[in-house]
N, C-alpha and C positions, 0 to 999 in steps of 0.2 A: 458467414465468414467474418463479418465485422465484429461479431461478439467474440469470436476466438482471438482476433487480433487485440481487442480491448482487454480480454482476460489475460492474454500473454503479457501485455504491457503491465497489468496489475501485478502479475507474478514476478516479473522482472524488477519492479519497484520494491516489492516485498523482499526479494532476494538481496537487493542493495541495502535495504534497511537492516535486515537480519545480520548482514556482515559487519555492521557498525555497532550493534548493541549486544549486550550479554543475554538479555531475556526480554521477550516481547509477549504481552498478553493481549489478545484481540477479543473484545466482547461483542461487537456488533458487525462483524464481517469485514472483508477487505474493502468494501465500498465505504463503510464508516471510517476505517483506518485511513484510507487515502483522502477522504474529505477532511478529516482532522489534520492530516499533514499539510494539505493545501492551506488550511486556516493558519497553521503555525508558520508556514513560509510567508504568507501575506502579512502577518502580524508582526 
């Protein structure tokens, strides 16, 4: 059940991002994308 909640949160985050950009290419999965976003926000 926890994995589903985590996956749902990832998909919601991607939906928010997708609504703000014209095109998005993901090369290393949603986990890599979300990790990179955290790095961008912290930096």
